[in-house]
N, C-alpha and C positions, 0 to 999 in steps of 0.2 A: 415787417422788415424781418428776412432769414437771419438766424441765429446759427453763426458758423464756429465753430473750435478748431483753432489750428494749432497742431504739437507739432513743433519742429526748431529748426537752427535758425540763431541770429547772429550775424556777422559785421564786420568791419570788411568792405570791399577795397582792396588798396588796386588801383588802376593804372596801367601805364598804357599809351596809346604806342604802336610799336608799327613799323611800315608793313614788316610781315610777321608769320608765327616762326619765332625761333626754333630749328633742328637741333636733335640733341648736339652737345658743342660747341653753338653758335653762339655770339653774342651779338643782340642787337641794340642800336641805341634807340632807344626810345624818346618819345616826345612829350606831352603834357602827363603830369601824374595828379591823382586825384583821388579821394576818399568818397566813397560812397557808403549808405548803410545797405547791408544786402545778409545773405543767408536764405535759403529757398524757404524755409518755415516765417521768417518775417515779412521774405516779399510776397508770398501768398498772401497773409494776413493782410499787409496794406493793398496787395490788388482787391481783396474781396470788399475790403473797407473802401475802398473808392469807387466798388459797384453797387454799393449802396447795402452791404451785408453790416451786420451787427457782429464785431469780431471779439472773439477771446483769444488772446496768444498764450500757450504753454509752452515755456521755455526757460535757458539759464544763459545771464552774461557774467563776467568775472567783474570785480569789486575795483575798477577801472573808471580811466575818462571814456573811454569806446563804450564799456556799459554802460555809463549814464546817459551820452548822448544818443544811443539807441533805443535806450526807454523812452526818453524824452521825443525820437523820433515816432514810434509806433503812438505814444498818447497824440500827438499832432494829428495822427490821422485817425484819432478817436476810436483807438484799439483798447481794449480793456487789458491791462498789464500786471494786473493783482496776483499772477500765477506766472509772471517771469521773475523768477530768483537770482538773487547776485550771489555769486557762488565765491565763498571765499578760499577755495582751494585752487583753481585755474582760473585763466585770463581768458577775457572775452574772446570768442572764434574770430579767426579772420581768412579772407581768401585774397592770393594774390592774382591779380587778372592782367592778361597781355590782351590788349585789343588791337587786332589788325584791321589796317585800312579797308578791305573789305568786310569789316564786319564780324568776321568770326575772332573766337577768343579761347584761351588757352589759361585754365585756372588750377591754382594749387591752394589747398583749402588745408589749414591749421584749424582742429574743431574746439579746442580749449573747453569752455565751460558748456558748451554744446554735449560735450559727450559727459557729462556728471548730470544730464538731465535723467529720474531714476523712475521706477514704475511708482514708488512713494507722490512723484510729484503727480501722477496720472489719478492716482487713487484719491488726492486729494480734490479732483475735479469732478467727483461724485455729484454734488450737487447741481454743479453747472450743467452735467451731462441731462437732468431732467429736462431744461429748459433749451437745450441743444437739438435745431434742424439737420445739421450734418456735419461731421468729422472731417479734415482736411489734414493730409498726412504725409509725408515724403520718409528720406533715410539718412538724413546727415545727424542724425539721435538713436543713441542706439536701439537695435533691433529689438530687445527685450521691451523697452518702452513703446516703438512703436506697435507690437502685439499686444502690450497692454491696454492700450490706448483704444486697437480695433475691439479686443474682447469685452473693454467696458460698453462701447457703441453697439456692440451685438447684445449685451444683456440689456442695453435700454431701448433696443429697437432703434438706431439711429444708423442712416446711411453713411456708409463710409466711401469717400475719394481717397486713394492712394496712389501718388507721382512715386513711380519706383526711382527715384535720382538720387545722388548717384547710383549707377546701375551696380548691382549686386543681384547675388540668387537668393531665392526665397522660397520657406516653405510651404509647398502645397496646402497645409493646414491654414496658414496666415492668409493665401491669396484666395481661397474659398468662402473666405468672410466678408471679400472686399465686393463694395456694391459697383464700383466704377474704378476700373486700373486705366490710368494715363502713361502707358511708357513712349519714348520715340522709339525709332527703328532698331538701335543698338541695343537698349534696353530689354526690349522686346525679344531679342534675340537669345541675350544674355539668359533671360528667365526661363524661356523655354529650353534654351539648350538647342536651338535651330534657326539656321541662315534665314530659309525662306520663308519670307513673310507670310504667306497663307499657312502654311503650314506649323509657323509658331501660333498665330492666331489661334488655329483649331487647337492645339495644344494646351493653352490657355484656357481656352472656353472648355475643355475636357476636365481641367481641374478645378473647374466651379467658379471661375472670375465669371460675374454675371454681364456686366456690360465691359468691352473692351474699345477704347479711344486712342490709336495709335497716333502721334504726331509724327509729319513727314516733312517737317520746313517748309522749304518753298512748294515742295509738293501737297501740301495741306493734311487733312488728316484722312482716316480710315476708322469708321464707327462700325463696332459688330457686338452682335448679342444675341441670348439663346433664342429670341421673343423674335426671329425674323426680321432686324435690322442688320443688313449689309451694304453701307454706303461710303461712298467715296464724295468728300467734301473740297473743293479745290481752295486753293489760298487767295488771300486778298492779295493785289498787287501794290507792292509797295517798294521802296527803295531801303534795304537794311542799312542801319548805321552803328549796331552795335545790338547783337542777339541775345547779348547778356541774363536778360530778367523774362525773355519772350515766353519760356515755356511756365515761367509762375506769373504772370497774368495770364496765361491760358487757364491753370489750374483755378487761380481766385476766382476770375469771371462765370469758368463752368462750375465751380461748387455754388456760388450764389444764386445762377440761374437753375440748379438743379434745385436747390432748398426751396425755391422758389413756385416750386412746382411745374416748371416750363417742360415740354417734352425733351427727351435726348437730344435728337436734330438741333434743336432750336438751342437749347444748352449749349452745346459743342460750339454752334455758329457764333455765341457769345464769347466764346473763349479764343475763337479763332481771330477774331475780329481786335479783342485785347492784345494778343499776341502780338499781331500784325502792327498795330500801334505802337505797343512798348521796343520794339525793334529799330523805329524810327528816332530814336532818341537815346542818348548817352546815359550811360549808368542804371543801376537795378532800380531802386524804388523810384527814383526822381523819373523814370522813363513809365512808370506804369499809369497808364489811362483812367480817366473818369468815366462811369455810366454814359455821361452825356455823349461824350468823345465815340464811345463803343458803338451807340446808337446811331450816332450820326453817320461812322463809316458804312455801318450796317445797310442804311437806309441808302448811302450813295452806290456801292460796290455790291446791294442785294446782300441775300444771305439772311433775310429779315425772318421769315418762318418758312417754315417746310410745309410743302403743298401736299 
């Protein structure tokens, strides 16, 4: 079983269904209101656990009801929470999400305890690092923490998957230590300072990113590395209901496949099948698929093995 270490955010998602996304100044009357466990870090941890990974989560919640229930939910997915700290100064992070009828979403995040995750929290995972097969990261915790985690992974020779979301510029020194970078088109353009897709890809490869997996939503994904892979993989045909955690499902499944030693293109296909299935259900963590469901979709729609 692949040992995955996830450092990242743990949120409660407050979700309202809306007929269409509001424009600035517009009030939209919503429909159903629901709460779901979320946060990119926790979502990716759950996605990896459901794909068969042995997952440890590093992060923080507040000393409040949301925090208690979020830890409990991680435990139910057999995720180790010894390194999830209850912060006495900040509340549990929340995300307010408006999901439109076409499945698109608008998200506002109040980070709370996620921004209290510290470099010390990372240093306390040293003993874990020895057992870890892969480190999975996103950008909803302080950049100093992400950087410290990557440095520690490099010291222990552990591959790093970084999902650079939410989008923000990153130093080249950090990117050059990332083994697998998984931006969407918007994040790619921001990182490279370049709108043209091919130009942006070349820029990031020239900065030392080893493997670049650009997710293109309904258009699939582009996979490029310095070893001759440059391939476009088409998306699965699905009816999107809620795209909230599709990217997290992708990253969790990709991480497990890579940690198990699967080839890059096969691993990306696992990620794409997981992301497609997540978009067919409401909510973040409730929508994350099992390995069985992912492999079943890959059999039905192809994308099992690279020829």
